[in-house]
N, CA, C and O atoms as CSV, one atom per row, in Angstrom:
chain,resi,resn,atom,element,x,y,z
A,1,UNK,N,N,-11.216,18.272,-19.398
A,1,UNK,CA,C,-9.278,16.878,-18.794
A,1,UNK,C,C,-9.805,15.537,-19.515
A,1,UNK,O,O,-10.681,14.676,-19.429
A,2,UNK,N,N,-8.628,15.949,-20.326
A,2,UNK,CA,C,-8.495,14.565,-21.022
A,2,UNK,C,C,-7.716,13.221,-21.762
A,2,UNK,O,O,-6.993,12.811,-22.670
A,3,UNK,N,N,-8.949,12.753,-19.903
A,3,UNK,CA,C,-8.517,11.603,-19.366
A,3,UNK,C,C,-7.709,10.554,-19.145
A,3,UNK,O,O,-8.087,9.382,-19.150
A,4,UNK,N,N,-5.968,11.138,-18.837
A,4,UNK,CA,C,-4.882,10.713,-18.478
A,4,UNK,C,C,-5.002,11.389,-17.334
A,4,UNK,O,O,-4.295,11.116,-16.364
A,5,UNK,N,N,-5.538,11.957,-17.325
A,5,UNK,CA,C,-5.364,13.179,-15.092
A,5,UNK,C,C,-6.436,12.268,-14.495
A,5,UNK,O,O,-7.288,11.551,-15.019
A,6,UNK,N,N,-6.166,12.490,-13.435
A,6,UNK,CA,C,-7.320,11.910,-13.069
A,6,UNK,C,C,-7.287,13.246,-11.477
A,6,UNK,O,O,-6.143,13.475,-11.084
A,7,UNK,N,N,-8.289,13.905,-10.800
A,7,UNK,CA,C,-8.298,14.687,-9.790
A,7,UNK,C,C,-8.190,13.777,-8.518
A,7,UNK,O,O,-8.011,12.559,-8.542
A,8,UNK,N,N,-8.313,14.484,-7.517
A,8,UNK,CA,C,-7.781,14.194,-6.709
A,8,UNK,C,C,-9.082,12.540,-5.669
A,8,UNK,O,O,-8.871,11.464,-5.110
A,9,UNK,N,N,-10.324,13.444,-6.021
A,9,UNK,CA,C,-11.328,13.118,-5.396
A,9,UNK,C,C,-11.881,11.163,-6.058
A,9,UNK,O,O,-12.390,10.140,-5.601
A,10,UNK,N,N,-11.292,11.730,-7.435
A,10,UNK,CA,C,-11.470,9.734,-7.875
A,10,UNK,C,C,-9.670,9.301,-8.218
A,10,UNK,O,O,-9.310,8.753,-9.259
A,11,UNK,N,N,-8.717,9.707,-7.058
A,11,UNK,CA,C,-7.816,8.688,-7.236
A,11,UNK,C,C,-8.244,8.110,-5.783
A,11,UNK,O,O,-8.114,6.890,-5.679
A,12,UNK,N,N,-8.636,8.659,-4.874
A,12,UNK,CA,C,-8.893,9.070,-3.829
A,12,UNK,C,C,-9.777,7.751,-3.921
A,12,UNK,O,O,-9.400,6.710,-3.384
A,13,UNK,N,N,-10.945,7.841,-4.610
A,13,UNK,CA,C,-12.216,6.727,-4.398
A,13,UNK,C,C,-11.380,5.436,-5.094
A,13,UNK,O,O,-11.793,4.380,-4.615
A,14,UNK,N,N,-10.088,5.192,-6.310
A,14,UNK,CA,C,-9.341,4.745,-6.852
A,14,UNK,C,C,-8.320,3.796,-5.534
A,14,UNK,O,O,-7.769,2.787,-5.975
A,15,UNK,N,N,-8.177,3.992,-4.588
A,15,UNK,CA,C,-7.303,4.331,-3.886
A,15,UNK,C,C,-7.758,3.591,-2.755
A,15,UNK,O,O,-7.150,2.656,-2.233
A,16,UNK,N,N,-9.179,4.190,-2.300
A,16,UNK,CA,C,-9.616,4.169,-0.721
A,16,UNK,C,C,-8.779,4.318,0.239
A,16,UNK,O,O,-8.774,3.963,1.418
A,17,UNK,N,N,-7.867,5.055,-0.606
A,17,UNK,CA,C,-7.415,6.874,0.387
A,17,UNK,C,C,-8.078,7.622,0.587
A,17,UNK,O,O,-9.113,7.778,-0.061
A,18,UNK,N,N,-7.565,8.664,1.969
A,18,UNK,CA,C,-8.481,9.981,2.287
A,18,UNK,C,C,-7.492,10.690,1.230
A,18,UNK,O,O,-6.502,10.269,0.632
A,19,UNK,N,N,-8.270,12.149,1.242
A,19,UNK,CA,C,-8.096,13.206,0.459
A,19,UNK,C,C,-6.952,13.645,1.437
A,19,UNK,O,O,-6.169,14.456,0.943
A,20,UNK,N,N,-6.710,13.271,2.707
A,20,UNK,CA,C,-6.017,14.284,3.625
A,20,UNK,C,C,-4.790,13.018,3.264
A,20,UNK,O,O,-3.624,13.327,3.018
A,21,UNK,N,N,-5.234,11.712,3.281
A,21,UNK,CA,C,-3.446,11.010,3.093
A,21,UNK,C,C,-2.922,10.712,1.813
A,21,UNK,O,O,-2.045,9.869,1.631
A,22,UNK,N,N,-3.495,11.452,0.846
A,22,UNK,CA,C,-2.867,11.446,-0.593
A,22,UNK,C,C,-2.333,13.086,-0.404
A,22,UNK,O,O,-1.227,13.428,-0.824
A,23,UNK,N,N,-2.805,13.568,-0.057
A,23,UNK,CA,C,-2.107,14.988,0.498
A,23,UNK,C,C,-0.405,14.600,1.887
A,23,UNK,O,O,0.783,14.916,1.829
A,24,UNK,N,N,-1.041,13.995,2.679
A,24,UNK,CA,C,0.107,13.624,3.405
A,24,UNK,C,C,1.710,13.159,2.633
A,24,UNK,O,O,2.878,13.518,2.782
A,25,UNK,N,N,0.788,11.905,1.528
A,25,UNK,CA,C,1.786,11.840,0.938
A,25,UNK,C,C,2.853,12.833,0.059
A,25,UNK,O,O,4.027,12.872,-0.309
A,26,UNK,N,N,1.771,13.493,0.002
A,26,UNK,CA,C,2.778,14.220,-1.515
A,26,UNK,C,C,3.213,15.432,-0.729
A,26,UNK,O,O,3.551,16.319,-1.513
A,27,UNK,N,N,3.343,15.836,0.687
A,27,UNK,CA,C,3.620,16.877,1.618
A,27,UNK,C,C,4.971,15.862,1.473
A,27,UNK,O,O,5.727,16.304,0.607
A,28,UNK,N,N,5.464,14.617,2.097
A,28,UNK,CA,C,6.240,13.604,2.292
A,28,UNK,C,C,7.378,13.576,1.803
A,28,UNK,O,O,8.517,13.470,2.257
A,29,UNK,N,N,6.677,13.746,0.265
A,29,UNK,CA,C,7.411,13.826,-0.896
A,29,UNK,C,C,7.229,12.254,-1.480
A,29,UNK,O,O,7.499,12.103,-2.671
A,30,UNK,N,N,6.640,10.688,-0.459
A,30,UNK,CA,C,6.336,10.158,-1.651
A,30,UNK,C,C,5.413,9.861,-3.049
A,30,UNK,O,O,5.654,8.879,-3.751
A,31,UNK,N,N,4.515,10.657,-3.314
A,31,UNK,CA,C,3.424,11.094,-4.665
A,31,UNK,C,C,3.651,12.229,-4.753
A,31,UNK,O,O,3.587,12.828,-3.680
A,32,UNK,N,N,4.033,13.121,-6.066
A,32,UNK,CA,C,3.638,14.284,-6.295
A,32,UNK,C,C,2.744,14.007,-7.915
A,32,UNK,O,O,2.982,13.314,-8.905
A,33,UNK,N,N,1.322,15.232,-7.407
A,33,UNK,CA,C,1.084,15.097,-9.190
A,33,UNK,C,C,1.872,14.606,-10.241
A,33,UNK,O,O,3.098,14.582,-10.356
A,34,UNK,N,N,1.006,14.227,-10.973
A,34,UNK,CA,C,1.588,14.889,-12.373
A,34,UNK,C,C,1.569,15.954,-12.712
A,34,UNK,O,O,2.608,16.400,-13.197
A,35,UNK,N,N,0.224,16.944,-12.591
A,35,UNK,CA,C,0.822,18.065,-13.583
A,35,UNK,C,C,-0.550,18.772,-12.270
A,35,UNK,O,O,-0.848,18.264,-11.189
A,36,UNK,N,N,-1.041,19.866,-12.815
A,36,UNK,CA,C,-1.845,21.216,-11.831
A,36,UNK,C,C,-3.519,20.983,-13.020
A,36,UNK,O,O,-3.777,20.295,-14.008
A,37,UNK,N,N,-3.957,21.568,-12.534
A,37,UNK,CA,C,-4.774,21.810,-13.893
A,37,UNK,C,C,-4.638,23.270,-13.857
A,37,UNK,O,O,-3.952,23.744,-12.951
A,38,UNK,N,N,-5.364,24.298,-14.976
A,38,UNK,CA,C,-5.301,26.059,-14.500
A,38,UNK,C,C,-6.375,26.396,-13.438
A,38,UNK,O,O,-6.553,27.614,-13.470
A,39,UNK,N,N,-7.182,25.790,-12.487
A,39,UNK,CA,C,-7.246,26.334,-11.435
A,39,UNK,C,C,-6.810,25.555,-10.411
A,39,UNK,O,O,-7.585,24.906,-9.709
A,40,UNK,N,N,-5.301,25.569,-10.230
A,40,UNK,CA,C,-4.204,24.735,-9.365
A,40,UNK,C,C,-4.780,23.272,-9.013
A,40,UNK,O,O,-4.078,22.541,-8.315
A,41,UNK,N,N,-5.905,22.863,-9.424
A,41,UNK,CA,C,-6.085,20.968,-8.622
A,41,UNK,C,C,-4.983,20.293,-9.656
A,41,UNK,O,O,-4.482,20.285,-10.781
A,42,UNK,N,N,-5.042,19.587,-7.973
A,42,UNK,CA,C,-4.080,18.281,-8.219
A,42,UNK,C,C,-4.391,16.968,-9.807
A,42,UNK,O,O,-5.357,16.206,-9.753
A,43,UNK,N,N,-3.527,16.951,-10.905
A,43,UNK,CA,C,-3.666,15.872,-11.306
A,43,UNK,C,C,-2.711,14.531,-11.563
A,43,UNK,O,O,-1.525,14.254,-11.384
A,44,UNK,N,N,-3.561,14.041,-11.939
A,44,UNK,CA,C,-2.843,12.133,-10.976
A,44,UNK,C,C,-2.965,11.486,-12.664
A,44,UNK,O,O,-3.850,11.635,-13.506
A,45,UNK,N,N,-1.850,10.832,-12.696
A,45,UNK,CA,C,-2.240,9.293,-14.053
A,45,UNK,C,C,-1.753,7.954,-12.639
A,45,UNK,O,O,-1.173,7.727,-11.578
A,46,UNK,N,N,-2.566,7.457,-13.750
A,46,UNK,CA,C,-2.083,5.931,-13.257
A,46,UNK,C,C,-1.001,5.319,-13.234
A,46,UNK,O,O,-1.204,4.114,-13.383
A,47,UNK,N,N,0.142,5.589,-13.109
A,47,UNK,CA,C,1.629,6.002,-12.702
A,47,UNK,C,C,1.475,6.157,-11.282
A,47,UNK,O,O,1.723,5.274,-10.461
A,48,UNK,N,N,0.912,7.712,-10.935
A,48,UNK,CA,C,0.845,7.921,-9.261
A,48,UNK,C,C,-0.717,7.201,-9.267
A,48,UNK,O,O,-1.019,7.885,-8.289
A,49,UNK,N,N,-1.874,6.473,-9.503
A,49,UNK,CA,C,-2.166,5.653,-9.085
A,49,UNK,C,C,-1.150,4.483,-8.335
A,49,UNK,O,O,-1.034,4.139,-7.159
A,50,UNK,N,N,-0.602,4.129,-9.364
A,50,UNK,CA,C,0.170,3.227,-9.027
A,50,UNK,C,C,1.728,2.876,-7.814
A,50,UNK,O,O,2.339,1.834,-7.578
A,51,UNK,N,N,1.885,4.192,-7.338
A,51,UNK,CA,C,2.720,4.011,-6.213
A,51,UNK,C,C,1.838,4.466,-5.367
A,51,UNK,O,O,2.504,4.341,-4.339
A,52,UNK,N,N,0.696,4.963,-4.974
A,52,UNK,CA,C,-0.615,4.905,-3.861
A,52,UNK,C,C,-0.388,3.333,-3.549
A,52,UNK,O,O,0.231,2.761,-2.652
A,53,UNK,N,N,-1.309,2.763,-4.902
A,53,UNK,CA,C,-1.563,1.395,-4.470
A,53,UNK,C,C,-0.066,0.693,-3.084
A,53,UNK,O,O,-0.068,0.068,-2.024
A,54,UNK,N,N,1.259,1.496,-4.272
A,54,UNK,CA,C,2.529,0.840,-3.151
A,54,UNK,C,C,2.410,1.168,-1.909
A,54,UNK,O,O,2.252,0.433,-0.934
A,55,UNK,N,N,2.494,2.361,-1.974
A,55,UNK,CA,C,2.574,2.443,-0.501
A,55,UNK,C,C,1.019,2.489,0.692
A,55,UNK,O,O,0.852,2.807,1.870
A,56,UNK,N,N,0.150,1.987,-0.406
A,56,UNK,CA,C,-0.884,1.517,0.446
A,56,UNK,C,C,-1.329,0.211,1.152
A,56,UNK,O,O,-2.194,-0.101,1.970
A,57,UNK,N,N,0.069,-0.666,0.173
A,57,UNK,CA,C,0.138,-1.882,0.649
A,57,UNK,C,C,1.044,-2.090,1.946
A,57,UNK,O,O,1.074,-3.027,2.745
A,58,UNK,N,N,1.902,-0.689,1.875
A,58,UNK,CA,C,3.503,-1.431,2.649
A,58,UNK,C,C,3.109,-0.550,3.537
A,58,UNK,O,O,4.069,-0.181,4.214
A,59,UNK,N,N,2.051,-0.013,3.856
A,59,UNK,CA,C,1.192,0.647,5.976
A,59,UNK,C,C,1.012,-0.259,6.533
A,59,UNK,O,O,1.588,-0.326,7.618
A,60,UNK,N,N,0.366,-1.126,6.227
A,60,UNK,CA,C,-0.315,-2.405,7.200
A,60,UNK,C,C,1.262,-3.287,7.517
A,60,UNK,O,O,1.379,-3.579,8.707
A,61,UNK,N,N,2.119,-3.607,6.869
A,61,UNK,CA,C,2.549,-4.154,6.830
A,61,UNK,C,C,3.576,-3.870,7.814
A,61,UNK,O,O,4.259,-4.760,8.321
A,62,UNK,N,N,3.731,-2.221,8.184
A,62,UNK,CA,C,4.407,-1.891,9.133
A,62,UNK,C,C,5.787,-1.027,8.246
A,62,UNK,O,O,6.910,-0.846,8.716
A,63,UNK,N,N,5.476,-0.749,7.368
A,63,UNK,CA,C,7.063,-0.057,6.527
A,63,UNK,C,C,7.137,1.114,7.190
A,63,UNK,O,O,6.294,1.141,8.087
A,64,UNK,N,N,7.842,2.169,7.122
A,64,UNK,CA,C,8.217,3.160,7.236
A,64,UNK,C,C,8.311,4.394,6.524
A,64,UNK,O,O,9.406,4.636,6.016
A,65,UNK,N,N,7.267,5.335,6.364
A,65,UNK,CA,C,7.992,6.645,5.231
A,65,UNK,C,C,8.789,6.411,4.097
A,65,UNK,O,O,8.772,6.244,2.877
A,66,UNK,N,N,9.898,6.521,5.676
A,66,UNK,CA,C,11.963,5.551,5.175
A,66,UNK,C,C,11.998,5.098,3.911
A,66,UNK,O,O,12.616,5.453,2.908
A,67,UNK,N,N,11.099,4.111,4.181
A,67,UNK,CA,C,11.425,1.852,3.618
A,67,UNK,C,C,10.715,2.471,2.447
A,67,UNK,O,O,11.511,2.684,1.532
A,68,UNK,N,N,9.131,2.932,2.091
A,68,UNK,CA,C,8.252,3.894,1.417
A,68,UNK,C,C,8.911,4.117,0.652
A,68,UNK,O,O,9.032,3.395,-0.338
A,69,UNK,N,N,9.661,5.344,0.868
A,69,UNK,CA,C,10.761,6.089,-0.416
A,69,UNK,C,C,11.504,4.995,-0.723
A,69,UNK,O,O,11.154,4.440,-1.764
A,70,UNK,N,N,12.313,4.567,-0.213
A,70,UNK,CA,C,13.969,3.592,-1.090
A,70,UNK,C,C,13.106,2.591,-1.380
A,70,UNK,O,O,13.859,1.716,-1.808
A,71,UNK,N,N,11.803,2.088,-1.425
A,71,UNK,CA,C,11.749,0.784,-2.203
A,71,UNK,C,C,11.203,1.735,-3.815
A,71,UNK,O,O,11.513,1.553,-4.992
A,72,UNK,N,N,10.273,2.772,-3.135
A,72,UNK,CA,C,10.143,3.494,-4.523
A,72,UNK,C,C,10.891,4.058,-5.726
A,72,UNK,O,O,10.579,4.264,-6.899
A,73,UNK,N,N,12.400,4.295,-4.731
A,73,UNK,CA,C,13.442,4.954,-5.172
A,73,UNK,C,C,14.038,3.744,-6.325
A,73,UNK,O,O,14.642,3.870,-7.390
A,74,UNK,N,N,13.800,3.150,-5.948
A,74,UNK,CA,C,14.398,1.277,-6.537
A,74,UNK,C,C,14.110,1.004,-7.561
A,74,UNK,O,O,14.688,0.565,-8.555
A,75,UNK,N,N,12.296,1.526,-7.075
A,75,UNK,CA,C,11.745,0.812,-8.123
A,75,UNK,C,C,11.450,1.446,-9.747
A,75,UNK,O,O,11.215,1.067,-10.894
A,76,UNK,N,N,11.657,2.722,-8.904
A,76,UNK,CA,C,11.466,4.339,-10.021
A,76,UNK,C,C,12.795,4.540,-11.237
A,76,UNK,O,O,12.858,5.186,-12.283
A,77,UNK,N,N,13.952,3.478,-10.375
A,77,UNK,CA,C,15.304,3.639,-10.430
A,77,UNK,C,C,15.188,2.609,-12.516
A,77,UNK,O,O,15.288,2.861,-13.717
A,78,UNK,N,N,14.850,1.167,-11.287
A,78,UNK,CA,C,14.498,0.882,-12.003
A,78,UNK,C,C,13.894,0.538,-13.566
A,78,UNK,O,O,14.453,-0.049,-14.492
A,79,UNK,N,N,12.288,1.244,-13.475
A,79,UNK,CA,C,11.759,1.603,-14.133
A,79,UNK,C,C,11.461,2.564,-15.079
A,79,UNK,O,O,10.382,2.566,-15.672
A,80,UNK,N,N,12.668,3.701,-15.339
A,80,UNK,CA,C,13.435,4.922,-16.123
A,80,UNK,C,C,13.982,4.121,-16.365
A,80,UNK,O,O,14.798,3.776,-15.510
A,81,UNK,N,N,13.911,3.269,-17.702
A,81,UNK,CA,C,14.763,3.072,-18.896
A,81,UNK,C,C,15.556,3.576,-19.271
A,81,UNK,O,O,15.644,4.181,-20.339
A,82,UNK,N,N,16.479,3.397,-18.273
A,82,UNK,CA,C,17.624,4.049,-18.331
A,82,UNK,C,C,19.031,3.353,-18.472
A,82,UNK,O,O,19.702,3.389,-17.441
A,83,UNK,N,N,19.605,2.723,-19.566
A,83,UNK,CA,C,21.039,1.620,-18.493
A,83,UNK,C,C,21.725,2.380,-17.699
A,83,UNK,O,O,22.330,3.452,-17.719
A,84,UNK,N,N,21.361,1.196,-16.716
A,84,UNK,CA,C,22.272,1.208,-15.517
A,84,UNK,C,C,23.594,0.129,-15.491
A,84,UNK,O,O,23.630,-0.966,-16.054
A,85,UNK,N,N,24.525,0.674,-14.782
A,85,UNK,CA,C,25.537,-0.692,-14.719
A,85,UNK,C,C,24.812,-1.976,-14.185
A,85,UNK,O,O,23.648,-1.997,-13.786
A,86,UNK,N,N,25.522,-2.861,-14.227
A,86,UNK,CA,C,25.545,-3.794,-13.519
A,86,UNK,C,C,25.988,-4.106,-12.559
A,86,UNK,O,O,26.015,-5.313,-12.317
A,87,UNK,N,N,26.526,-3.166,-11.597
A,87,UNK,CA,C,26.403,-3.834,-10.163
A,87,UNK,C,C,25.152,-2.533,-8.976
A,87,UNK,O,O,24.567,-2.460,-7.895
A,88,UNK,N,N,25.525,-1.535,-10.692
A,88,UNK,CA,C,23.511,-0.915,-9.865
A,88,UNK,C,C,22.742,-1.483,-9.508
A,88,UNK,O,O,22.091,-1.381,-8.468
A,89,UNK,N,N,22.677,-2.384,-10.559
A,89,UNK,CA,C,20.539,-2.973,-11.099
A,89,UNK,C,C,20.912,-4.218,-10.298
A,89,UNK,O,O,19.964,-4.970,-10.075
A,90,UNK,N,N,22.425,-4.685,-9.692
A,90,UNK,CA,C,22.279,-5.557,-8.674
A,90,UNK,C,C,22.120,-5.144,-7.467
A,90,UNK,O,O,21.586,-5.744,-6.534
A,91,UNK,N,N,22.766,-3.716,-7.490
A,91,UNK,CA,C,21.627,-3.681,-6.088
A,91,UNK,C,C,20.871,-2.410,-5.602
A,91,UNK,O,O,21.198,-1.757,-4.611
A,92,UNK,N,N,19.530,-2.069,-6.646
A,92,UNK,CA,C,18.648,-1.962,-7.104
A,92,UNK,C,C,18.012,-3.570,-6.410
A,92,UNK,O,O,17.711,-3.951,-5.278
A,93,UNK,N,N,18.024,-4.282,-7.982
A,93,UNK,CA,C,17.748,-5.870,-7.759
A,93,UNK,C,C,17.499,-6.027,-6.090
A,93,UNK,O,O,16.314,-6.260,-5.855
A,94,UNK,N,N,18.294,-5.958,-4.951
A,94,UNK,CA,C,18.459,-6.919,-3.812
A,94,UNK,C,C,17.954,-5.604,-2.765
A,94,UNK,O,O,17.735,-6.003,-1.621
A,95,UNK,N,N,17.775,-4.383,-2.934
A,95,UNK,CA,C,16.630,-3.174,-1.891
A,95,UNK,C,C,15.507,-4.079,-1.962
A,95,UNK,O,O,15.163,-4.762,-0.998
A,96,UNK,N,N,14.470,-4.113,-3.975
A,96,UNK,CA,C,13.966,-4.335,-3.595
A,96,UNK,C,C,13.039,-6.184,-2.870
A,96,UNK,O,O,11.926,-6.571,-2.515
A,97,UNK,N,N,14.683,-6.816,-3.056
A,97,UNK,CA,C,14.223,-8.182,-3.039
A,97,UNK,C,C,14.442,-8.184,-0.733
A,97,UNK,O,O,14.261,-9.215,-0.085
A,98,UNK,N,N,14.721,-7.190,-0.253
A,98,UNK,CA,C,14.764,-6.878,0.992
A,98,UNK,C,C,13.733,-6.962,2.094
A,98,UNK,O,O,13.586,-7.441,3.219
A,99,UNK,N,N,12.719,-5.818,0.645
A,99,UNK,CA,C,11.829,-5.497,0.864
A,99,UNK,C,C,10.575,-6.720,0.662
A,99,UNK,O,O,9.716,-7.182,1.414
A,100,UNK,N,N,10.880,-6.906,-0.433
A,100,UNK,CA,C,10.540,-8.750,-0.263
A,100,UNK,C,C,9.967,-10.043,0.341
A,100,UNK,O,O,8.950,-10.735,0.350
A,101,UNK,N,N,11.401,-9.953,0.919
A,101,UNK,CA,C,11.531,-10.792,2.709
A,101,UNK,C,C,10.450,-10.544,3.228
A,101,UNK,O,O,9.361,-11.115,3.160
A,102,UNK,N,N,11.102,-8.869,4.232
A,102,UNK,CA,C,10.483,-8.379,4.847
A,102,UNK,C,C,8.953,-8.006,4.904
A,102,UNK,O,O,8.523,-7.477,5.929
A,103,UNK,N,N,7.946,-8.314,3.624
A,103,UNK,CA,C,6.899,-8.106,3.435
A,103,UNK,C,C,6.284,-9.679,3.719
A,103,UNK,O,O,5.136,-10.024,3.999
A,104,UNK,N,N,7.533,-10.492,3.528
A,104,UNK,CA,C,6.975,-12.469,3.172
A,104,UNK,C,C,6.503,-12.507,4.977
A,104,UNK,O,O,5.410,-12.879,5.403
A,105,UNK,N,N,7.508,-12.082,5.689
A,105,UNK,CA,C,7.616,-12.398,6.992
A,105,UNK,C,C,6.336,-11.597,7.198
A,105,UNK,O,O,5.436,-12.395,7.462
A,106,UNK,N,N,5.935,-10.463,7.186
A,106,UNK,CA,C,5.085,-9.890,7.908
A,106,UNK,C,C,3.518,-10.358,7.723
A,106,UNK,O,O,2.529,-10.143,8.424
A,107,UNK,N,N,3.668,-10.981,6.671
A,107,UNK,CA,C,2.520,-11.610,6.064
A,107,UNK,C,C,2.490,-12.759,6.632
A,107,UNK,O,O,1.557,-13.378,6.118
A,108,UNK,N,N,2.876,-13.232,7.222
A,108,UNK,CA,C,3.192,-14.881,8.040
A,108,UNK,C,C,2.671,-14.158,9.380
A,108,UNK,O,O,1.577,-14.513,9.819
A,109,UNK,N,N,3.192,-13.447,9.858
A,109,UNK,CA,C,2.853,-13.000,11.308
A,109,UNK,C,C,1.349,-12.995,11.575
A,109,UNK,O,O,0.661,-13.369,12.525
A,110,UNK,N,N,0.985,-12.205,9.905
A,110,UNK,CA,C,-0.395,-12.333,10.463
A,110,UNK,C,C,-0.741,-13.243,10.792
A,110,UNK,O,O,-1.206,-13.661,11.852
A,111,UNK,N,N,-0.320,-14.037,8.937
A,111,UNK,CA,C,-1.455,-15.014,9.188
A,111,UNK,C,C,-1.550,-16.029,10.588
A,111,UNK,O,O,-2.101,-17.120,10.445
A,112,UNK,N,N,-1.225,-15.801,11.390
A,112,UNK,CA,C,-0.577,-16.515,12.445
A,112,UNK,C,C,-1.875,-15.501,13.180
A,112,UNK,O,O,-3.085,-15.716,13.251
A,113,UNK,N,N,-1.071,-14.373,13.654
A,113,UNK,CA,C,-2.295,-13.730,14.570
A,113,UNK,C,C,-3.557,-14.160,13.281
A,113,UNK,O,O,-4.279,-15.063,13.704
A,114,UNK,N,N,-3.682,-14.008,12.811
A,114,UNK,CA,C,-5.671,-14.558,12.096
A,114,UNK,C,C,-5.971,-16.206,12.669
A,114,UNK,O,O,-6.676,-16.630,13.585
A,115,UNK,N,N,-5.550,-16.528,12.195
A,115,UNK,CA,C,-6.009,-18.134,12.325
A,115,UNK,C,C,-5.819,-17.460,14.475
A,115,UNK,O,O,-6.900,-17.177,14.991
A,116,UNK,N,N,-4.756,-17.328,15.239
A,116,UNK,CA,C,-5.182,-17.242,16.289
A,116,UNK,C,C,-6.783,-16.992,16.722
A,116,UNK,O,O,-7.669,-17.740,17.137
A,117,UNK,N,N,-6.710,-15.620,16.428
A,117,UNK,CA,C,-8.523,-14.976,16.461
A,117,UNK,C,C,-9.667,-15.559,16.096
A,117,UNK,O,O,-10.787,-15.543,16.606
A,118,UNK,N,N,-9.081,-16.259,14.809
A,118,UNK,CA,C,-10.306,-17.211,14.199
A,118,UNK,C,C,-10.433,-18.333,15.246
A,118,UNK,O,O,-11.616,-18.666,15.317
A,119,UNK,N,N,-9.459,-19.215,16.294
A,119,UNK,CA,C,-10.117,-19.507,17.002
A,119,UNK,C,C,-10.440,-19.386,18.193
A,119,UNK,O,O,-10.655,-20.303,18.985
A,120,UNK,N,N,-10.518,-17.690,18.484
A,120,UNK,CA,C,-10.487,-17.446,19.694
A,120,UNK,C,C,-12.196,-17.604,18.815
A,120,UNK,O,O,-12.990,-18.441,19.244
A,121,UNK,N,N,-12.508,-16.865,17.814
A,121,UNK,CA,C,-13.769,-16.038,17.678
A,121,UNK,C,C,-14.775,-17.432,17.768
A,121,UNK,O,O,-15.889,-17.328,18.282
A,122,UNK,N,N,-14.144,-19.122,17.066
A,122,UNK,CA,C,-14.745,-20.102,17.260
A,122,UNK,C,C,-14.744,-20.311,18.695
A,122,UNK,O,O,-15.904,-20.270,19.105
A,123,UNK,N,N,-13.714,-20.567,19.831
A,123,UNK,CA,C,-13.766,-20.821,20.765
A,123,UNK,C,C,-15.494,-20.056,21.306
A,123,UNK,O,O,-16.576,-20.638,21.374
A,124,UNK,N,N,-15.185,-18.686,21.594
A,124,UNK,CA,C,-16.469,-17.904,22.003
A,124,UNK,C,C,-17.336,-18.472,20.813
A,124,UNK,O,O,-18.202,-18.942,21.551
A,125,UNK,N,N,-17.787,-18.800,19.533
A,125,UNK,CA,C,-19.001,-19.447,19.796
A,125,UNK,C,C,-19.401,-20.632,19.865
A,125,UNK,O,O,-20.620,-20.794,19.808
A,126,UNK,N,N,-18.633,-21.681,19.989
A,126,UNK,CA,C,-18.913,-22.853,20.801
A,126,UNK,C,C,-19.423,-22.799,22.328
A,126,UNK,O,O,-20.302,-23.438,22.908
A,127,UNK,N,N,-18.424,-21.664,22.811
A,127,UNK,CA,C,-18.915,-20.920,23.675
A,127,UNK,C,C,-21.149,-20.794,23.899
A,127,UNK,O,O,-21.990,-21.665,24.122
A,128,UNK,N,N,-21.211,-19.864,23.765
A,128,UNK,CA,C,-22.098,-19.304,23.365
A,128,UNK,C,C,-23.334,-20.693,22.666
A,128,UNK,O,O,-24.401,-21.154,23.071
A,129,UNK,N,N,-22.630,-20.897,21.705
A,129,UNK,CA,C,-24.337,-21.948,21.204
A,129,UNK,C,C,-24.247,-23.995,21.798
A,129,UNK,O,O,-24.588,-25.040,21.244
A,130,UNK,N,N,-23.637,-23.677,23.090
A,130,UNK,CA,C,-23.485,-24.897,24.707
A,130,UNK,C,C,-24.358,-24.103,25.732
A,130,UNK,O,O,-24.939,-24.847,26.521
A,131,UNK,N,N,-24.541,-23.045,25.870
A,131,UNK,CA,C,-24.959,-21.672,26.975
A,131,UNK,C,C,-26.065,-21.881,26.145
A,131,UNK,O,O,-26.608,-22.909,26.548
A,132,UNK,N,N,-26.692,-21.405,25.156
A,132,UNK,CA,C,-27.284,-20.534,24.307
A,132,UNK,C,C,-28.851,-21.841,24.569
A,132,UNK,O,O,-28.853,-23.007,24.173
A,133,UNK,N,N,-29.656,-21.343,25.102
A,133,UNK,CA,C,-31.410,-22.512,24.914
A,133,UNK,C,C,-32.047,-22.524,23.718
A,133,UNK,O,O,-32.832,-21.753,23.167
A,134,UNK,N,N,-31.608,-23.435,23.467
A,134,UNK,CA,C,-32.675,-23.789,22.592
A,134,UNK,C,C,-33.776,-22.918,22.066
A,134,UNK,O,O,-34.316,-22.238,22.939
A,135,UNK,N,N,-34.189,-22.791,20.978
A,135,UNK,CA,C,-35.480,-21.262,21.148
A,135,UNK,C,C,-36.923,-22.872,20.890
A,135,UNK,O,O,-36.924,-24.059,20.565
A,136,UNK,N,N,-37.606,-22.119,21.184
A,136,UNK,CA,C,-38.851,-23.340,21.657
A,136,UNK,C,C,-38.826,-23.025,19.691
A,136,UNK,O,O,-38.394,-22.148,18.944
A,137,UNK,N,N,-39.647,-24.477,19.534
A,137,UNK,CA,C,-40.336,-25.944,18.005
A,137,UNK,C,C,-41.842,-24.702,18.410
A,137,UNK,O,O,-42.924,-24.836,17.837
């Protein structure tokens, strides 16, 4: 291999996704290996890893596969290097803005949830500290 391509195992390690998950994303069309080895093994590039990282970051925020596909389509078109009409360019940016706003809302919800969880854990810890006899010296 020339160093430009990675096999699925390396991609899995870098993205912290399972082989099964990467294959599932391939089956759903979210990411397609850039090449195949002579033996038929999937080969990926840094671009493919970047796409998988976008997917990995969207999933815990509750985005659906269709939303992931839509965002990736918008960013692919923006990154394609082709000249877009001004209205098309703005429409693509608006799609990205919508996902950014939704992500920000989900992050805020997670912050509230984490704060409540930390408060709960602190309450339990304080209870245990209060009710646990001190060890003899």
